[in-house]
MARMAR-864807 format. One record per residue: residue number from 1; x negated, y negated, z of N, C-alpha, C in turn; residue in three letters. Coordinates in Angstrom, 1 decimal. Each point is the difference from the previous one (the first is absolute). Layout:
BEGIN
<pt n="NUM" n_px="X" n_py="Y" n_pz="Z" ca_px="X" ca_py="Y" ca_pz="Z" c_px="X" c_py="Y" c_pz="Z" res="Ala"/>
...
END
This chain:
BEGIN
<pt n="1" n_px="53.3" n_py="-2.3" n_pz="-0.7" ca_px="-0.2" ca_py="1.2" ca_pz="0.6" c_px="-1.0" c_py="-0.2" c_pz="1.1" res="Met"/>
<pt n="2" n_px="0.2" n_py="0.7" n_pz="1.2" ca_px="-1.0" ca_py="-0.2" ca_pz="1.1" c_px="-1.1" c_py="1.0" c_pz="-0.2" res="Met"/>
<pt n="3" n_px="-1.2" n_py="-0.6" n_pz="0.2" ca_px="-1.2" ca_py="0.8" ca_pz="-0.1" c_px="-0.6" c_py="0.1" c_pz="1.4" res="Gly"/>
<pt n="4" n_px="-1.3" n_py="0.5" n_pz="0.0" ca_px="-0.7" ca_py="0.2" ca_pz="1.2" c_px="-1.0" c_py="-1.1" c_pz="0.3" res="Phe"/>
<pt n="5" n_px="0.2" n_py="-1.1" n_pz="-0.7" ca_px="-0.9" ca_py="-1.2" ca_pz="0.2" c_px="-1.3" c_py="0.1" c_pz="-0.8" res="Gly"/>
<pt n="6" n_px="-0.1" n_py="0.9" n_pz="-0.9" ca_px="-1.3" ca_py="0.2" ca_pz="-0.8" c_px="0.1" c_py="-0.6" c_pz="-1.4" res="Tyr"/>
<pt n="7" n_px="1.1" n_py="-0.6" n_pz="-0.3" ca_px="0.2" ca_py="-0.6" ca_pz="-1.3" c_px="-0.6" c_py="-1.4" c_pz="0.0" res="Gly"/>
<pt n="8" n_px="0.6" n_py="-0.9" n_pz="-0.7" ca_px="-0.5" ca_py="-1.3" ca_pz="-0.1" c_px="0.0" c_py="-0.6" c_pz="1.4" res="Met"/>
<pt n="9" n_px="-1.1" n_py="-0.5" n_pz="0.5" ca_px="0.0" ca_py="-0.7" ca_pz="1.3" c_px="-0.2" c_py="1.0" c_pz="1.1" res="Gly"/>
<pt n="10" n_px="-0.3" n_py="1.2" n_pz="-0.2" ca_px="-0.3" ca_py="1.0" ca_pz="1.0" c_px="-1.2" c_py="-0.4" c_pz="0.8" res="Gly"/>
<pt n="11" n_px="-0.1" n_py="0.4" n_pz="1.2" ca_px="-1.1" ca_py="-0.3" ca_pz="1.0" c_px="-0.1" c_py="-1.5" c_pz="0.2" res="Trp"/>
<pt n="12" n_px="1.2" n_py="-0.6" n_pz="0.0" ca_px="0.0" ca_py="-1.5" ca_pz="0.3" c_px="-0.5" c_py="-0.8" c_pz="-1.2" res="Gly"/>
<pt n="13" n_px="0.0" n_py="0.5" n_pz="-1.2" ca_px="-0.5" ca_py="-0.7" ca_pz="-1.1" c_px="-1.5" c_py="0.1" c_pz="-0.3" res="Gly"/>
<pt n="14" n_px="-0.6" n_py="0.9" n_pz="0.8" ca_px="-1.5" ca_py="0.1" ca_pz="-0.1" c_px="-0.3" c_py="1.3" c_pz="-0.8" res="Leu"/>
<pt n="15" n_px="0.8" n_py="0.6" n_pz="-0.7" ca_px="-0.2" ca_py="1.2" ca_pz="-0.8" c_px="-1.2" c_py="-0.1" c_pz="-0.9" res="Gly"/>
<pt n="16" n_px="0.0" n_py="-1.1" n_pz="-0.8" ca_px="-1.1" ca_py="-0.2" ca_pz="-1.0" c_px="-1.4" c_py="-0.3" c_pz="0.7" res="Gly"/>
<pt n="17" n_px="0.1" n_py="-0.8" n_pz="1.1" ca_px="-1.2" ca_py="-0.4" ca_pz="0.7" c_px="-0.6" c_py="1.2" c_pz="0.7" res="Ile"/>
<pt n="18" n_px="0.9" n_py="0.8" n_pz="0.6" ca_px="-0.5" ca_py="1.2" ca_pz="0.8" c_px="-0.6" c_py="1.0" c_pz="-1.0" res="Ser"/>
<pt n="19" n_px="0.6" n_py="0.1" n_pz="-1.2" ca_px="-0.5" ca_py="1.0" ca_pz="-0.9" c_px="-1.4" c_py="-0.5" c_pz="-0.5" res="Ser"/>
<pt n="20" n_px="-0.2" n_py="-1.3" n_pz="-0.2" ca_px="-1.3" ca_py="-0.5" ca_pz="-0.4" c_px="-1.0" c_py="0.1" c_pz="1.1" res="Leu"/>
<pt n="21" n_px="0.4" n_py="-0.2" n_pz="1.2" ca_px="-0.9" ca_py="0.2" ca_pz="1.2" c_px="-0.4" c_py="1.4" c_pz="0.1" res="Leu"/>
<pt n="22" n_px="0.9" n_py="0.9" n_pz="-0.2" ca_px="-0.3" ca_py="1.5" ca_pz="0.1" c_px="-1.0" c_py="0.3" c_pz="-1.1" res="Leu"/>
<pt n="23" n_px="0.2" n_py="-0.5" n_pz="-1.2" ca_px="-0.9" ca_py="0.3" ca_pz="-1.1" c_px="-1.4" c_py="-0.5" c_pz="0.3" res="Leu"/>
<pt n="24" n_px="-0.1" n_py="-1.3" n_pz="0.5" ca_px="-1.3" ca_py="-0.6" ca_pz="0.4" c_px="-0.7" c_py="0.9" c_pz="1.0" res="Val"/>
<pt n="25" n_px="0.7" n_py="0.4" n_pz="1.1" ca_px="-0.5" ca_py="0.8" ca_pz="1.0" c_px="-0.5" c_py="1.3" c_pz="-0.5" res="Leu"/>
<pt n="26" n_px="0.7" n_py="0.6" n_pz="-0.9" ca_px="-0.4" ca_py="1.3" ca_pz="-0.6" c_px="-1.3" c_py="-0.2" c_pz="-0.8" res="Leu"/>
<pt n="27" n_px="-0.1" n_py="-1.0" n_pz="-0.8" ca_px="-1.2" ca_py="-0.3" ca_pz="-0.8" c_px="-1.2" c_py="-0.2" c_pz="0.9" res="Val"/>
<pt n="28" n_px="0.2" n_py="-0.9" n_pz="1.1" ca_px="-1.1" ca_py="-0.2" ca_pz="0.9" c_px="-0.4" c_py="1.3" c_pz="0.7" res="Ile"/>
<pt n="29" n_px="0.9" n_py="0.8" n_pz="0.4" ca_px="-0.3" ca_py="1.2" ca_pz="0.7" c_px="-0.7" c_py="1.0" c_pz="-1.0" res="Gly"/>
<pt n="30" n_px="0.4" n_py="0.0" n_pz="-1.2" ca_px="-0.7" ca_py="0.8" ca_pz="-1.0" c_px="-1.5" c_py="-0.4" c_pz="-0.2" res="Gly"/>
<pt n="31" n_px="-0.2" n_py="-1.3" n_pz="-0.1" ca_px="-1.3" ca_py="-0.5" ca_pz="-0.2" c_px="-0.9" c_py="0.3" c_pz="1.2" res="Ile"/>
<pt n="32" n_px="0.6" n_py="-0.2" n_pz="1.2" ca_px="-0.8" ca_py="0.4" ca_pz="1.2" c_px="-0.3" c_py="1.4" c_pz="0.1" res="Tyr"/>
<pt n="33" n_px="0.9" n_py="0.9" n_pz="-0.4" ca_px="-0.3" ca_py="1.4" ca_pz="0.0" c_px="-1.0" c_py="0.4" c_pz="-1.0" res="Leu"/>
<pt n="34" n_px="0.1" n_py="-0.6" n_pz="-1.2" ca_px="-1.0" ca_py="0.3" ca_pz="-1.1" c_px="-1.4" c_py="-0.4" c_pz="0.5" res="Trp"/>
<pt n="35" n_px="-0.1" n_py="-1.2" n_pz="0.6" ca_px="-1.3" ca_py="-0.5" ca_pz="0.4" c_px="-0.6" c_py="0.9" c_pz="1.1" res="Arg"/>
<pt n="36" n_px="0.9" n_py="0.5" n_pz="0.9" ca_px="-0.5" ca_py="0.8" ca_pz="1.1" c_px="-0.5" c_py="1.3" c_pz="-0.5" res="Ala"/>
<pt n="37" n_px="0.8" n_py="0.6" n_pz="-1.0" ca_px="-0.5" ca_py="1.3" ca_pz="-0.5" c_px="-1.2" c_py="-0.2" c_pz="-0.9" res="Leu"/>
<pt n="38" n_px="-0.1" n_py="-1.1" n_pz="-0.7" ca_px="-1.1" ca_py="-0.2" ca_pz="-0.9" c_px="-1.3" c_py="-0.1" c_pz="0.8" res="Glu"/>
<pt n="39" n_px="0.0" n_py="-0.5" n_pz="1.2" ca_px="-1.2" ca_py="-0.1" ca_pz="0.8" c_px="-0.4" c_py="1.3" c_pz="0.5" res="Gly"/>
<pt n="40" n_px="0.8" n_py="1.0" n_pz="0.1" ca_px="-0.3" ca_py="1.3" ca_pz="0.5" c_px="-0.5" c_py="1.0" c_pz="-1.1" res="Arg"/>
<pt n="41" n_px="0.2" n_py="-0.4" n_pz="-1.2" ca_px="-0.4" ca_py="0.9" ca_pz="-1.1" c_px="-1.5" c_py="0.1" c_pz="-0.1" res="Arg"/>
<pt n="42" n_px="-0.5" n_py="1.2" n_pz="-0.3" ca_px="-1.4" ca_py="0.3" ca_pz="-0.1" c_px="-0.6" c_py="-0.8" c_pz="-1.2" res="Asp"/>
<pt n="43" n_px="-1.0" n_py="-0.7" n_pz="0.2" ca_px="-0.6" ca_py="-0.7" ca_pz="-1.1" c_px="-1.2" c_py="0.8" c_pz="-0.5" res="His"/>
<pt n="44" n_px="-0.3" n_py="0.0" n_pz="-1.3" ca_px="-1.1" ca_py="0.8" ca_pz="-0.5" c_px="-1.4" c_py="-0.4" c_pz="0.6" res="Pro"/>
<pt n="45" n_px="-0.1" n_py="-1.2" n_pz="0.5" ca_px="-1.3" ca_py="-0.5" ca_pz="0.4" c_px="-0.3" c_py="0.3" c_pz="1.5" res="Leu"/>
<pt n="46" n_px="1.1" n_py="0.4" n_pz="0.7" ca_px="-0.2" ca_py="0.3" ca_pz="1.4" c_px="1.1" c_py="1.0" c_pz="0.5" res="His"/>
<pt n="47" n_px="-0.3" n_py="0.7" n_pz="1.1" ca_px="0.9" ca_py="0.9" ca_pz="0.5" c_px="1.2" c_py="-0.6" c_pz="0.7" res="Gly"/>
<pt n="48" n_px="0.9" n_py="0.8" n_pz="0.5" ca_px="1.2" ca_py="-0.5" ca_pz="0.7" c_px="-0.3" c_py="-0.8" c_pz="1.3" res="Pro"/>
<pt n="49" n_px="-1.1" n_py="0.4" n_pz="0.7" ca_px="-0.3" ca_py="-0.6" ca_pz="1.3" c_px="-1.2" c_py="-1.0" c_pz="-0.1" res="Asp"/>
<pt n="50" n_px="-0.5" n_py="-0.3" n_pz="-1.1" ca_px="-1.1" ca_py="-0.9" ca_pz="-0.1" c_px="0.3" c_py="-1.3" c_pz="-0.7" res="Ser"/>
<pt n="51" n_px="-0.8" n_py="-1.0" n_pz="0.2" ca_px="0.2" ca_py="-1.2" ca_pz="-0.7" c_px="-0.7" c_py="0.0" c_pz="-1.3" res="Thr"/>
<pt n="52" n_px="0.4" n_py="-0.8" n_pz="-1.0" ca_px="-0.7" ca_py="-0.1" ca_pz="-1.2" c_px="-1.4" c_py="-0.5" c_pz="0.2" res="Pro"/>
<pt n="53" n_px="-1.0" n_py="0.4" n_pz="-0.8" ca_px="-1.3" ca_py="-0.5" ca_pz="0.2" c_px="-0.1" c_py="-1.4" c_pz="-0.4" res="Pro"/>
<pt n="54" n_px="-0.6" n_py="-0.8" n_pz="0.9" ca_px="-0.2" ca_py="-1.4" ca_pz="-0.2" c_px="-1.3" c_py="-0.3" c_pz="-0.6" res="Gln"/>
<pt n="55" n_px="-0.1" n_py="-0.7" n_pz="-1.1" ca_px="-1.2" ca_py="-0.3" ca_pz="-0.7" c_px="-0.4" c_py="-1.4" c_pz="0.3" res="Glu"/>
<pt n="56" n_px="-1.2" n_py="-0.3" n_pz="0.3" ca_px="-0.4" ca_py="-1.3" ca_pz="0.3" c_px="0.0" c_py="-0.8" c_pz="-1.3" res="Asp"/>
<pt n="57" n_px="0.6" n_py="-1.1" n_pz="-0.1" ca_px="0.1" ca_py="-0.8" ca_pz="-1.2" c_px="-1.3" c_py="-0.5" c_pz="-0.5" res="Ser"/>
<pt n="58" n_px="-0.9" n_py="-0.3" n_pz="0.9" ca_px="-1.4" ca_py="-0.4" ca_pz="-0.5" c_px="-0.7" c_py="1.1" c_pz="-0.7" res="Ala"/>
<pt n="59" n_px="0.1" n_py="1.2" n_pz="0.5" ca_px="-0.7" ca_py="1.1" ca_pz="-0.6" c_px="0.7" c_py="0.3" c_pz="-1.4" res="Leu"/>
<pt n="60" n_px="1.3" n_py="-0.1" n_pz="0.0" ca_px="0.7" ca_py="0.3" ca_pz="-1.3" c_px="-0.4" c_py="-1.1" c_pz="-1.0" res="Arg"/>
<pt n="61" n_px="-0.1" n_py="-1.2" n_pz="0.4" ca_px="-0.4" ca_py="-1.1" ca_pz="-1.0" c_px="-1.4" c_py="0.3" c_pz="-0.4" res="Ile"/>
<pt n="62" n_px="-0.9" n_py="0.4" n_pz="0.9" ca_px="-1.4" ca_py="0.3" ca_pz="-0.3" c_px="-0.1" c_py="1.1" c_pz="-1.0" res="Leu"/>
<pt n="63" n_px="0.8" n_py="1.1" n_pz="0.2" ca_px="0.0" ca_py="1.1" ca_pz="-1.0" c_px="0.5" c_py="-0.5" c_pz="-1.3" res="Arg"/>
<pt n="64" n_px="1.0" n_py="-0.8" n_pz="-0.1" ca_px="0.6" ca_py="-0.5" ca_pz="-1.2" c_px="-1.1" c_py="-0.8" c_pz="-0.8" res="Glu"/>
<pt n="65" n_px="-0.7" n_py="-0.9" n_pz="0.7" ca_px="-1.0" ca_py="-0.8" ca_pz="-0.6" c_px="-1.1" c_py="0.9" c_pz="-0.6" res="Arg"/>
<pt n="66" n_px="-0.4" n_py="1.0" n_pz="0.8" ca_px="-1.1" ca_py="0.9" ca_pz="-0.5" c_px="0.5" c_py="0.8" c_pz="-1.2" res="Tyr"/>
<pt n="67" n_px="1.3" n_py="0.4" n_pz="0.0" ca_px="0.6" ca_py="0.7" ca_pz="-1.1" c_px="0.0" c_py="-0.8" c_pz="-1.3" res="Ala"/>
<pt n="68" n_px="0.3" n_py="-1.3" n_pz="0.2" ca_px="0.1" ca_py="-0.9" ca_pz="-1.2" c_px="-1.4" c_py="-0.5" c_pz="-0.5" res="Arg"/>
<pt n="69" n_px="-1.0" n_py="0.4" n_pz="0.8" ca_px="-1.4" ca_py="-0.4" ca_pz="-0.4" c_px="-0.4" c_py="-1.4" c_pz="0.4" res="Gly"/>
<pt n="70" n_px="0.8" n_py="-0.6" n_pz="0.9" ca_px="-0.4" ca_py="-1.4" ca_pz="0.5" c_px="-1.2" c_py="0.1" c_pz="0.9" res="Glu"/>
<pt n="71" n_px="-0.2" n_py="1.1" n_pz="0.7" ca_px="-1.2" ca_py="0.1" ca_pz="0.9" c_px="-0.7" c_py="1.3" c_pz="-0.4" res="Ile"/>
<pt n="72" n_px="-1.3" n_py="0.1" n_pz="0.3" ca_px="-0.7" ca_py="1.2" ca_pz="-0.2" c_px="0.0" c_py="0.9" c_pz="1.2" res="Asp"/>
<pt n="73" n_px="-0.6" n_py="1.2" n_pz="-0.1" ca_px="0.0" ca_py="1.0" ca_pz="1.1" c_px="-0.7" c_py="-0.5" c_pz="1.2" res="Lys"/>
<pt n="74" n_px="-1.1" n_py="-0.7" n_pz="-0.1" ca_px="-0.7" ca_py="-0.5" ca_pz="1.2" c_px="0.8" c_py="-1.0" c_pz="0.7" res="Asp"/>
<pt n="75" n_px="0.6" n_py="-1.0" n_pz="-0.7" ca_px="0.9" ca_py="-1.0" ca_pz="0.7" c_px="1.2" c_py="0.7" c_pz="0.6" res="Glu"/>
<pt n="76" n_px="0.6" n_py="1.0" n_pz="-0.7" ca_px="1.1" ca_py="0.7" ca_pz="0.6" c_px="-0.4" c_py="0.7" c_pz="1.3" res="Tyr"/>
<pt n="77" n_px="-1.1" n_py="0.7" n_pz="0.0" ca_px="-0.5" ca_py="0.7" ca_pz="1.2" c_px="-0.2" c_py="-1.0" c_pz="1.1" res="Asp"/>
<pt n="78" n_px="-0.7" n_py="-1.1" n_pz="-0.3" ca_px="-0.3" ca_py="-1.0" ca_pz="1.0" c_px="1.2" c_py="-0.6" c_pz="0.6" res="Arg"/>
<pt n="79" n_px="1.0" n_py="-0.4" n_pz="-0.8" ca_px="1.2" ca_py="-0.6" ca_pz="0.5" c_px="0.9" c_py="1.1" c_pz="0.8" res="Arg"/>
<pt n="80" n_px="0.0" n_py="1.2" n_pz="-0.5" ca_px="0.7" ca_py="1.1" ca_pz="0.7" c_px="-0.6" c_py="0.2" c_pz="1.4" res="Lys"/>
<pt n="81" n_px="-1.3" n_py="0.0" n_pz="0.1" ca_px="-0.6" ca_py="0.1" ca_pz="1.4" c_px="0.4" c_py="-1.2" c_pz="0.9" res="Glu"/>
<pt n="82" n_px="0.1" n_py="-1.1" n_pz="-0.6" ca_px="0.3" ca_py="-1.2" ca_pz="0.8" c_px="1.5" c_py="0.1" c_pz="0.5" res="Gly"/>
<pt n="83" n_px="0.8" n_py="0.6" n_pz="-0.8" ca_px="1.4" ca_py="0.1" ca_pz="0.4" c_px="0.3" c_py="1.1" c_pz="1.0" res="Leu"/>
<pt n="84" n_px="-0.8" n_py="1.0" n_pz="-0.1" ca_px="0.1" ca_py="1.2" ca_pz="0.9" c_px="-0.8" c_py="-0.3" c_pz="1.3" res="Leu"/>
END
């Protein structure tokens, strides 16, 4: 029976490959769209038009050392002054 060329070997025998290519393109497009929308979502630490607060890693480490009791208050203050 004559068909319209969409049976076995339709599209020049590339039916399976074109379907796979379409699926890959849809997945890549979905990932791209998700990442674009994710970047626009309001984050609880910052507003929609601001950047997240950047914390100096040296100050963060200094606070952690003070919190663990590795350094005392005087040394913490002295080193903090040196960093700022």
